[in-house]
Structure formats: C-alpha cells, structure tokens
C-alpha positions in Angstrom: -17.2 -3.1 -4.0 -14.1 -3.5 -6.2 -12.5 -6.9 -6.1 -9.4 -8.5 -7.7 -9.2 -8.7 -11.5 -10.8 -11.9 -13.0 -8.6 -14.9 -12.6 -6.4 -13.4 -9.9 -7.0 -14.8 -6.4 -7.1 -12.3 -3.5 -3.9 -12.2 -1.6 -3.9 -10.1 1.6 -0.9 -8.8 3.5 -0.5 -7.2 6.9 -0.3 -3.4 6.9 -1.4 -0.2 8.6 -3.3 2.5 6.8 -4.5 6.1 7.2 -7.3 8.2 5.7 -6.1 11.8 5.5 -5.4 12.7 9.2 -7.3 9.7 10.7 -5.5 6.5 11.8 -3.3 4.6 11.6 -5.6 1.6 11.5 -4.4 -2.1 11.5 -5.4 -3.6 8.2 -4.6 -6.1 5.5 -4.1 -4.8 1.9 -4.5 -6.6 -1.4 -1.3 -7.3 -3.3 -2.5 -5.2 -6.3 -4.1 -1.8 -6.6 -7.2 -0.2 -8.1 -6.3 2.7 -10.3 -3.1 3.1 -8.2 -4.9 3.1 -4.9 -4.3 0.5 -2.2 -7.2 -1.7 -1.2 -7.4 -2.5 2.6 -9.8 -4.6 4.7 -10.5 -4.3 8.4 -11.9 -6.3 11.3 -15.3 -5.2 12.6 -13.6 -3.7 15.7 -11.3 -1.5 13.6 -14.2 -0.6 11.4 -16.0 0.7 14.4 -13.0 2.8 15.4 -12.9 4.2 11.8 -16.6 5.1 12.0 -16.1 6.9 15.3 -13.1 8.9 14.1 -14.8 9.9 10.8 -17.8 11.3 12.7 -15.4 13.6 14.7 -13.4 14.8 11.8 -15.2 17.6 9.9 -12.5 17.6 7.1 -13.7 14.2 5.8 -17.2 14.5 4.3 -18.0 10.9 5.0 -19.7 8.7 7.6 -20.0 5.0 8.2 -23.3 3.5 9.2 -23.9 0.0 10.5 -27.0 -1.7 9.2 -27.0 -5.2 10.6 -23.9 -6.9 9.4 -23.4 -4.5 6.5 -21.6 -1.1 6.6 -22.7 1.8 4.5 -20.3 4.6 3.5 -22.4 7.8 3.5 -21.7 11.0 1.6 -23.2 14.4 2.0 -26.8 15.3 1.6 -30.1 15.1 3.4 -30.8 12.2 3.3 -27.1 11.2 2.9 -26.2 9.4 -0.3 -25.1 5.8 0.1 -21.7 5.6 -1.7 -21.1 1.9 -0.9 -22.7 -0.9 1.0 -20.1 -3.4 2.3 -20.7 -6.8 3.9 -18.1 -8.8 5.7 -16.2 -11.3 3.7 -15.7 -15.0 4.5 -13.2 -14.1 7.2 -15.4 -11.4 8.8 -13.5 -8.4 7.4 -14.7 -5.3 5.7 -13.1 -4.1 2.4 -14.1 -0.4 2.6 -13.9 2.2 -0.2 -11.9 0.3 -2.8 -11.2 2.7 -5.7 -12.6 5.9 -4.1 -11.3 6.3 -0.6 -7.7 7.6 -0.6 -6.2 5.1 1.9 -2.5 5.3 2.4 -0.1 2.9 4.0 1.2 4.3 7.2 4.9 4.7 7.8 7.0 6.1 10.6 9.9 6.8 8.2 9.8 10.2 6.4 9.6 9.5 2.7 9.5 13.1 1.6 13.1 13.3 0.2 12.6 10.1 -1.7 9.3 11.3 -3.1 11.0 14.5 -4.4 13.9 12.5 -5.9 11.5 10.2 -7.7 9.5 13.1 -9.0 12.6 14.7 -10.4 13.9 11.5 -11.9 10.6 10.8 -13.7 10.1 14.4 -14.8 13.6 14.4 -16.3 13.2 10.9 -17.9 15.8 8.1 -17.7 16.6 5.0 -19.7 15.1 1.9 -18.0 17.2 -1.2 -17.2 14.8 -3.2 -19.3 11.1 -2.9 -20.3 10.1 -5.4 -17.6 12.4 -4.2 -14.8 10.7 -2.7 -11.8 11.7 -1.2 -8.4 9.3 -1.4 -5.4 10.3 1.2 -2.8 9.0 0.7 0.7 9.5 1.3 4.4 10.4 -1.8 6.3 8.5 -1.9 9.6 9.5 -5.4 10.6 6.2 -7.3 10.5 4.8 -5.3 7.6 5.9 -3.1 4.7 4.6 0.2 3.5 4.9 0.4 -0.2 5.8 4.0 -1.3 6.2 3.6 -5.1 6.6 1.2 -7.9 8.6 2.5 -10.8 10.6 1.4 -13.7 14.2 0.6 -12.6 16.7 3.0 -14.1 19.6 1.6 -16.0 22.6 1.3 -13.7 24.6 3.8 -15.8 21.8 6.4 -15.5 22.2 9.2 -13.0 18.7 8.5 -11.7 19.8 5.0 -10.5 22.4 6.4 -8.2 20.2 9.3 -7.1 17.3 7.1 -6.1 19.5 4.5 -4.4 21.3 7.2 -2.4 18.1 8.9 -1.2 16.6 5.5 -0.2 19.7 4.6 1.7 20.0 8.1 3.4 16.3 8.0 4.4 16.4 4.5 5.9 14.1 3.1 3.2 14.2 -0.1 1.3 13.6 -1.4 -2.2 13.3 -4.6 -4.2 14.2 -4.8 -7.9 12.4 -7.5 -9.8 11.3 -8.5 -13.3 7.5 -8.4 -14.0 5.0 -7.8 -16.7 3.5 -4.7 -15.0 3.7 -2.6 -11.8 1.0 -4.6 -10.1 2.8 -7.9 -10.6 6.0 -6.3 -9.3 4.3 -5.1 -6.2 2.6 -8.5 -5.6 6.0 -10.3 -5.9 7.5 -7.8 -3.4 4.7 -8.3 -0.9 5.0 -12.1 -1.3 8.7 -12.1 -0.6 8.5 -9.7 2.3 5.6 -11.6 3.9 7.3 -15.0 3.5 10.4 -13.7 5.2 8.7 -11.9 8.0 5.7 -14.1 8.7 7.2 -15.1 12.1 7.7 -11.5 13.2 5.2 -10.0 15.7 3.7 -6.6 15.1 5.8 -3.7 16.5 8.9 -5.8 16.7 12.1 -3.9 15.6 13.9 -5.9 12.9 17.6 -5.2 12.0 19.0 -5.1 9.5 16.2 -3.8 7.3 15.9 -4.8 3.7 18.6 -2.9 1.8 17.8 -0.7 -1.2 18.1 -2.4 -4.5 17.7 -6.0 -3.1 17.2 -8.1 -6.2 14.3 -10.5 -6.4 14.0 -13.3 -9.0 11.0 -13.2 -11.3 7.9 -14.4 -9.5 6.9 -17.7 -11.0 3.3 -17.6 -9.9 
C-alpha cells in the first residue's frame, strides 16, 4: 500500500469518491496525491458496500475479498491475482488501491466547461504569475471540497486568467490561489484552509456563500 512521502505526516480530509460508475462513497482523502491520483480511505462499513457494488458491476474487473481483518483487491484470473492486501489502520479505516485504482472525488456540480477551458489554456500556454504560484480549483460542497485541478496560476494580464476565472464563476465552482513549492503542497494548503473553516459544518449542509474563485491564501507555513 502506498503511503505518504517520507517525513510528511498523513493528513486526512472529509470527502466523497467514486470508482467509474460506482459510488459515491463517504471517504477521507490524503492531502497529497500519488502520481496525480487521490488516495482515499474508508470505514469497514463503506468498504463492504464497495465490495458488494464491485461484484455487481461487470465493467470493473476487480473484486474485494475479506480475509479476517484484511481486505484483498483481486484482479482477473483463475485463481484471481491478489493486487493488494490492505489491513485497517490505527483508526480502523482501509486505504484501498492507492496509486492504481482511479478514484475520483464526487461532485454534484458539472465541471465539464471548466475542464475544457483548462485544457485549452494549458494547450495554448500562458505566462505564470510566478514560478511558485498555484491555483487549486474545486467544488465547494459545504462540509467537504472536491478538488478538480491544481495548476500554475496565470499572470493576471494573460487571457487565460480571465478565461479560467470566468468559467469557474459561471459554473458555480471555487478556487484558491496560493504560493507553494509544488502542486501537492498547494493542494494540501487548500485542504487545510477549507477544513479549518468548515470543520463545524455537518455533511449535506448547504453553505452560502461558497468560496469565491481566486480567493487568495497566504503561503502555508507548515
């Protein structure tokens, strides 16, 4: 099982994730990624639900098998190949498929227009505001955030800056702008800020106003 980089403590944040057409599943996600992929963990109850839904979905060539306290992720074959054996962590949660299962954070807000605009901006190229300037785009769901992308912040005079701001605003999405050494550090700072401000909010509570696009964060001192 993949874990946090050496020297970086694990920090978990409330979320909801999907696996292809299965889910959403209540989860916690690490504040950094593995090769760009989110890393969730689940309660045993939610893990049981995931196992049941995977067995009924022929489009996902995986199964979960409980062997005592451990959970095995099984691939195809006869006998099936064990892709991962996962035991509960100190808090009784299972971190499944880090680095090879394409988990996605669930959002009820359509990010398609933003995704297209970001693809166009990055394909065309743009001058960054600074080498260490990052934007974390996300859907604000009140109790939790669904991070959609972390990208270099365009210079304010670049056409890409206005284009991305406008599509975030029109789509009802949010973003933080921050200074960080890398994308992972920017995402971690964003999750820390959001979590600190919304820790009192219960799941499924509607929060208004949402975080506005281009909300500026100070550099994370941690």
